[in-house]
C-alpha positions as CSV (number, residue, x, y, z in Angstrom):
1,X,102.2,95.5,195.5
2,X,100.1,98.6,195.5
3,X,96.4,97.9,195.2
4,X,93.4,100.1,194.4
5,X,90.0,99.1,195.6
6,X,87.0,100.8,193.9
7,X,83.7,101.3,195.8
8,X,82.3,102.8,199.0
9,X,79.9,100.2,200.5
10,X,79.8,97.4,203.0
11,X,81.1,95.0,200.3
12,X,84.2,97.1,199.7
13,X,84.8,97.5,203.5
14,X,84.8,93.7,203.8
15,X,87.2,93.4,200.8
16,X,89.5,96.1,202.2
17,X,89.5,94.3,205.6
18,X,90.6,91.1,204.0
19,X,93.0,92.6,201.4
20,X,94.8,94.4,204.2
21,X,95.7,91.0,205.7
22,X,97.6,89.9,202.5
23,X,101.4,89.6,202.8
24,X,101.6,90.5,199.2
25,X,100.2,94.0,199.8
26,X,102.5,97.0,200.0
27,X,99.8,99.8,200.1
28,X,96.1,99.7,199.7
29,X,94.2,102.7,198.3
30,X,90.4,103.0,198.1
31,X,88.2,105.3,196.0
32,X,86.1,106.8,197.2
33,X,85.9,104.5,200.2
34,X,84.2,105.3,203.5
35,X,85.2,105.9,207.2
36,X,85.3,102.2,207.9
37,X,87.5,101.5,204.9
38,X,89.8,104.3,206.0
39,X,91.1,102.1,208.8
40,X,92.6,99.8,206.2
41,X,93.3,102.0,203.2
42,X,94.3,105.4,202.0
43,X,91.2,107.1,200.7
44,X,91.3,108.8,197.3
45,X,88.8,111.3,196.0
46,X,88.3,109.5,192.7
47,X,85.2,108.5,190.9
48,X,85.2,104.9,189.5
49,X,83.1,106.3,186.6
50,X,86.0,108.5,185.4
51,X,88.0,105.8,183.7
52,X,90.8,108.2,182.5
53,X,91.2,109.5,186.1
54,X,91.4,105.9,187.4
55,X,94.1,105.0,184.9
56,X,96.1,108.2,185.5
57,X,96.0,107.4,189.3
58,X,97.2,103.9,188.7
59,X,100.2,105.1,186.7
60,X,101.0,107.8,189.2
61,X,100.9,105.6,192.2
62,X,102.3,102.5,190.6
63,X,99.2,100.4,191.1
64,X,99.8,96.8,190.2
65,X,96.2,95.6,190.7
66,X,92.7,97.0,190.9
67,X,89.8,95.4,192.6
68,X,86.4,96.7,191.3
69,X,83.7,96.3,193.9
70,X,80.4,97.6,192.4
71,X,78.7,96.5,189.2
72,X,78.3,99.8,187.4
73,X,82.0,100.3,186.5
74,X,82.2,96.7,185.3
75,X,79.2,97.1,183.0
76,X,80.7,100.4,181.8
77,X,83.9,98.6,180.7
78,X,86.4,99.8,183.2
79,X,88.1,96.4,183.5
80,X,88.7,96.3,179.7
81,X,90.3,99.8,179.9
82,X,92.6,98.8,182.8
83,X,93.7,95.6,181.0
84,X,94.3,97.6,177.8
85,X,97.0,99.7,179.6
86,X,98.5,96.7,181.4
87,X,97.0,97.0,184.8
88,X,95.8,93.8,186.5
89,X,92.2,93.9,187.5
90,X,89.6,91.7,189.3
91,X,86.4,91.9,187.4
92,X,84.9,90.9,184.0
93,X,85.0,93.0,180.8
94,X,82.1,94.9,179.5
95,X,80.5,92.2,177.4
96,X,81.0,89.5,180.1
97,X,79.5,91.9,182.7
98,X,76.2,91.8,180.7
99,X,75.5,88.6,182.6
100,X,74.5,91.1,185.3
101,X,73.9,94.2,183.2
102,X,71.1,92.7,181.2
103,X,68.6,90.2,182.5
104,X,67.6,89.5,178.9
105,X,71.1,88.8,177.8
106,X,71.4,86.2,180.6
107,X,68.0,84.6,180.0
108,X,68.8,84.3,176.2
109,X,72.1,82.6,177.0
110,X,70.3,80.2,179.4
111,X,67.9,79.3,176.6
112,X,70.6,78.7,174.1
113,X,72.7,76.6,176.5
114,X,69.8,74.7,178.1
115,X,70.6,76.1,181.6
116,X,67.8,75.6,184.1
117,X,66.0,78.9,184.7
118,X,62.4,80.2,184.9
119,X,60.3,80.5,181.7
120,X,60.5,84.1,180.5
121,X,59.6,86.7,177.9
122,X,61.5,89.9,177.1
123,X,59.3,92.9,176.7
124,X,60.0,96.4,175.3
125,X,56.7,98.2,175.7
126,X,53.9,98.5,178.3
127,X,51.2,96.9,176.2
128,X,53.4,93.9,175.4
129,X,54.4,93.6,179.0
130,X,50.7,93.6,180.1
131,X,50.0,90.9,177.6
132,X,52.9,88.8,178.8
133,X,51.8,89.1,182.4
134,X,48.4,87.8,181.4
135,X,49.9,84.8,179.8
136,X,52.1,83.9,182.8
137,X,49.3,84.3,185.4
138,X,49.9,85.1,189.1
139,X,52.1,85.2,191.0
140,X,54.5,86.6,188.3
141,X,58.1,88.0,188.5
142,X,58.8,91.4,186.8
143,X,62.4,92.4,186.4
144,X,64.0,95.6,185.0
145,X,66.4,94.5,182.3
146,X,69.3,96.7,183.5
147,X,71.1,97.5,186.7
148,X,68.7,98.4,189.5
149,X,70.8,98.3,192.7
150,X,69.2,95.1,193.8
151,X,65.7,96.6,193.8
152,X,64.5,96.1,190.2
153,X,62.5,93.0,190.9
154,X,58.8,92.7,191.8
155,X,57.0,89.5,192.7
156,X,53.4,90.4,192.0
157,X,50.7,88.4,193.6
158,X,47.8,90.5,192.3
159,X,46.9,92.0,188.9
160,X,47.0,95.5,190.4
161,X,50.5,95.0,191.8
162,X,51.8,93.6,188.5
163,X,50.4,96.6,186.6
164,X,51.8,99.1,189.0
165,X,55.2,97.6,188.6
166,X,55.0,97.6,184.9
167,X,53.8,101.3,184.8
168,X,56.7,102.2,187.1
169,X,59.2,100.4,184.8
170,X,58.0,101.8,181.5
171,X,57.7,105.4,182.8
172,X,61.3,105.5,181.8
173,X,61.9,106.0,178.0
174,X,63.3,103.0,176.3
175,X,62.8,100.7,179.3
176,X,63.1,96.9,178.8
177,X,61.9,94.2,181.2
178,X,61.8,90.5,181.6
179,X,58.6,88.7,182.7
180,X,59.2,85.4,184.4
181,X,57.2,82.5,185.8
182,X,57.3,82.3,189.6
183,X,59.4,79.5,190.9
184,X,58.6,77.6,194.2
185,X,61.5,76.8,196.5
186,X,64.2,78.3,198.7
187,X,66.8,80.7,197.5
188,X,70.5,80.4,198.0
189,X,73.5,82.2,196.6
190,X,76.6,80.4,195.1
191,X,79.8,82.2,194.4
192,X,82.3,80.8,191.9
193,X,85.5,82.5,190.8
194,X,86.6,81.9,187.2
195,X,89.5,83.0,185.1
196,X,87.6,82.3,181.9
197,X,88.5,78.6,181.9
198,X,89.0,77.3,185.4
199,X,86.4,77.4,188.2
200,X,87.0,77.8,191.9
201,X,83.9,77.5,194.1
202,X,84.0,80.4,196.6
203,X,81.3,79.8,199.2
204,X,77.6,80.1,199.6
205,X,75.2,82.3,201.4
206,X,71.5,83.0,202.0
207,X,70.4,86.7,202.1
208,X,67.2,88.3,203.2
209,X,65.8,90.8,200.6
210,X,62.6,91.9,202.2
211,X,62.8,94.9,204.5
212,X,60.6,93.4,207.3
213,X,60.7,90.5,209.7
214,X,59.2,87.3,208.3
215,X,60.2,88.4,204.8
216,X,57.6,91.0,204.5
217,X,57.5,94.4,202.8
218,X,59.4,95.6,199.7
219,X,62.6,94.2,198.3
220,X,65.8,95.9,199.3
221,X,69.5,95.5,198.4
222,X,69.7,93.0,201.3
223,X,68.9,93.3,205.0
224,X,71.3,90.5,206.2
225,X,72.8,87.2,205.3
226,X,74.6,84.1,206.6
227,X,77.2,81.7,205.2
228,X,77.4,78.9,204.5
229,X,73.9,78.2,203.2
230,X,73.6,74.6,204.2
231,X,70.4,74.2,202.3
232,X,72.7,74.2,199.2
233,X,74.1,70.8,200.0
234,X,77.4,69.6,198.4
235,X,75.3,67.6,195.9
236,X,73.1,70.5,195.0
237,X,76.2,72.8,194.7
238,X,77.9,70.4,192.3
239,X,74.7,70.3,190.2
240,X,74.6,74.1,190.1
241,X,78.2,74.2,189.0
242,X,77.8,71.5,186.4
243,X,74.4,72.5,185.0
244,X,74.5,76.3,185.4
245,X,77.8,77.9,186.1
246,X,80.2,75.8,183.9
247,X,78.0,76.0,180.8
248,X,77.8,79.8,181.3
249,X,81.6,80.2,181.5
250,X,82.1,77.9,178.5
251,X,79.5,79.9,176.5
252,X,81.1,83.2,177.3
253,X,84.5,81.9,176.2
254,X,83.0,80.5,173.0
255,X,81.7,83.9,172.0
256,X,85.1,85.5,172.6
257,X,84.4,87.2,175.8
258,X,85.6,85.0,178.6
259,X,84.3,85.9,182.1
260,X,87.1,86.7,184.5
261,X,85.9,87.5,188.1
262,X,83.3,86.2,190.4
263,X,80.0,84.8,189.2
264,X,77.4,85.2,191.9
265,X,74.6,82.8,191.0
266,X,71.3,83.5,192.6
267,X,69.6,80.1,192.8
268,X,66.1,78.8,193.4
269,X,66.3,75.3,194.9
270,X,63.2,73.8,193.2
271,X,61.8,70.3,193.5
272,X,63.6,69.5,190.2
273,X,67.0,70.9,191.4
274,X,68.8,74.3,191.2
275,X,67.4,76.9,188.8
276,X,69.1,80.2,188.0
277,X,67.3,83.3,189.2
278,X,70.0,85.7,188.0
279,X,73.7,86.4,187.9
280,X,75.7,89.1,189.5
281,X,79.1,89.9,188.1
282,X,80.6,91.0,191.5
283,X,80.5,89.9,195.2
284,X,77.1,90.4,196.8
285,X,76.3,92.9,199.4
286,X,75.7,91.9,202.2
287,X,77.0,88.4,201.2
288,X,80.6,89.6,200.9
289,X,80.4,90.6,204.6
290,X,79.8,86.9,205.6
291,X,82.2,85.4,203.0
292,X,85.3,87.4,203.9
293,X,85.3,86.5,207.6
294,X,85.1,82.8,206.7
295,X,87.9,82.9,204.1
296,X,91.1,81.4,205.5
297,X,93.9,82.5,203.2
298,X,95.3,85.3,201.0
299,X,92.4,87.0,199.1
300,X,94.8,89.1,197.0
301,X,96.7,86.0,195.7
302,X,93.4,84.4,194.7
303,X,92.0,87.6,192.9
304,X,95.3,88.0,191.1
305,X,95.2,84.4,189.9
306,X,91.7,85.0,188.6
307,X,93.0,87.8,186.4
308,X,96.2,85.9,185.3
309,X,94.4,82.8,184.2
310,X,96.1,80.7,186.9
311,X,93.1,79.9,189.1
312,X,93.9,76.2,189.0
313,X,97.2,77.0,190.9
314,X,95.4,78.4,194.0
315,X,92.8,77.2,196.4
316,X,90.3,78.6,198.9
317,X,90.1,77.3,202.4
318,X,87.1,78.1,204.6
319,X,86.6,78.3,208.4
320,X,84.0,75.8,209.7
321,X,82.0,78.4,211.6
322,X,78.9,80.2,210.4
323,X,79.1,84.0,209.7
324,X,76.0,86.1,210.0
325,X,75.5,89.7,209.2
326,X,72.7,92.1,210.2
327,X,72.2,95.3,208.2
328,X,71.4,98.4,210.2
329,X,69.5,100.7,207.8
330,X,68.4,104.3,208.1
331,X,64.7,105.0,208.8
332,X,62.8,105.3,205.5
333,X,64.8,102.7,203.6
334,X,64.2,101.3,201.0
335,X,62.4,104.6,200.2
336,X,64.1,107.9,201.0
337,X,66.5,107.2,203.9
338,X,67.0,109.5,206.9
339,X,70.5,110.8,206.4
340,X,72.7,112.4,209.0
341,X,71.7,110.3,212.1
342,X,74.4,110.0,214.6
343,X,76.1,106.6,215.2
344,X,77.9,105.4,218.3
345,X,79.0,102.3,220.1
346,X,80.8,100.6,217.2
347,X,83.9,100.1,219.4
348,X,81.8,98.4,222.0
349,X,80.3,96.0,219.4
350,X,83.7,95.1,218.1
351,X,85.1,94.6,221.5
352,X,82.5,91.9,221.9
353,X,83.9,90.0,218.9
354,X,81.8,91.4,216.1
355,X,83.1,93.0,212.9
356,X,81.2,96.2,211.9
357,X,81.4,96.9,208.2
358,X,80.5,100.4,207.1
359,X,78.0,100.5,204.2
360,X,76.7,104.0,204.2
361,X,78.5,106.2,206.7
362,X,80.2,109.6,206.6
363,X,82.5,111.6,208.9
364,X,80.9,114.9,209.8
365,X,83.2,117.1,211.9
366,X,84.7,114.0,213.6
367,X,81.3,112.3,214.3
368,X,80.1,109.2,212.5
369,X,76.7,109.7,210.8
370,X,74.4,107.8,208.5
371,X,74.9,108.6,204.8
372,X,72.8,106.1,202.9
373,X,70.1,103.6,203.1
374,X,72.0,100.6,204.3
375,X,74.4,102.0,206.9
376,X,76.2,99.2,208.8
377,X,76.6,95.5,208.3
378,X,77.2,94.0,211.8
379,X,78.9,90.6,211.4
380,X,79.6,87.8,213.9
381,X,80.5,84.1,213.8
382,X,79.5,81.1,215.7
383,X,79.6,77.3,215.6
384,X,75.9,77.3,214.5
385,X,73.7,79.8,212.8
386,X,71.8,80.3,216.1
387,X,75.1,81.2,217.8
388,X,76.2,83.5,215.1
389,X,72.8,85.2,215.1
390,X,72.8,85.7,218.9
391,X,76.3,87.2,218.7
392,X,75.4,89.5,215.8
393,X,72.3,90.8,217.6
394,X,74.2,91.4,220.8
395,X,76.5,93.6,218.8
396,X,73.6,95.3,217.0
397,X,72.0,96.1,220.4
398,X,75.3,97.7,221.6
399,X,75.3,100.2,218.7
400,X,73.7,103.6,219.4
401,X,71.9,104.5,216.1
402,X,68.5,106.1,217.1
403,X,67.5,106.8,213.4
404,X,68.3,103.3,212.3
405,X,66.5,99.9,212.3
406,X,67.3,96.3,211.6
407,X,65.4,93.1,210.9
408,X,65.4,90.8,214.0
409,X,65.2,87.5,212.3
410,X,68.2,87.1,210.0
411,X,69.0,83.4,209.5
412,X,65.5,82.4,210.7
413,X,65.1,79.4,208.3
414,X,68.4,77.8,209.2
415,X,67.9,78.5,212.9
416,X,64.5,76.7,212.7
417,X,66.2,73.8,210.9
418,X,68.9,73.6,213.6
419,X,66.3,73.7,216.4
């Protein structure tokens, strides 16, 4: 079968790496892809935003299945349009993708279905937002309602910080936001595949959003992750599925928009149990870069079953070892990144056993350069988190990227627990 993968980041490189191992695959195309993905797929100059061009390409190249990596095409309804012309696709339709596309949509669903989540208020104007923040007290969580590339959340600990976040949000005309109470606990990410009816748990991870060591500095799209997140015990995972994920899937089916794809539940493990922070409607980045190396089996078969409604006929097996990934970012990130910096030594890193997924790279006259904020996701495995961490940082240190930087403490909570 010919398969088209849409996207260009580290998540898509990890998916391409795993899809390329499928015995069901005839040819893999990627649009627009990146230099790392080019090792596994034929790159196509095609924008996922141009739905007609994507459909025309699928017809021309006899594409049997499309894997949509990023969230924006899902929220824009690309999966619906592909299904309408008979092309199989991994990813939810436009309405179902609102679970990620609108924080308010999800919070309202949680309220209707009695799903554990933080107390909240939806706000549509700056004055109302300021009033809501006053009612919640500090610290308070301020979220942009729509897509924000993983950077639309502020945890404000002072009144000044809260007001600055609100002013920045409402500078945009028609902005909407969600104000939430601050929950105490440790975060973990749970991934569950669903065909709209059946559920298939698909691993856990813990990522590191803050840019600096010790979880300091502004939020980013993610500076590293490890899997599995053992803090999400089997008992807590089952509670999260029973109390959060399954009621969500049932609610979406009940309103006539069943969710088909991966539900990525960002959880806060509170003293009262798991509470939903937010949903994503696609694999996380960099979480995908630690899930794929642990998956033991045919990813394409599982994704096709998700689309076909036959998820109960497949299973997912996982390797026992821990996978840990360290993001190497360009100087300036998460602000304006320093693009164009030369990158070398990836071959040396991979010869030592790591997998280096390209997140924001470009080929300039035969040389690899940085072309984004998060540039590489350097991934290694080990029997423990500490072993995986040590292997990943050995690989990071063998990469020559003078204009890049990385956190040095990915996995620190679990390493401390292991010690």
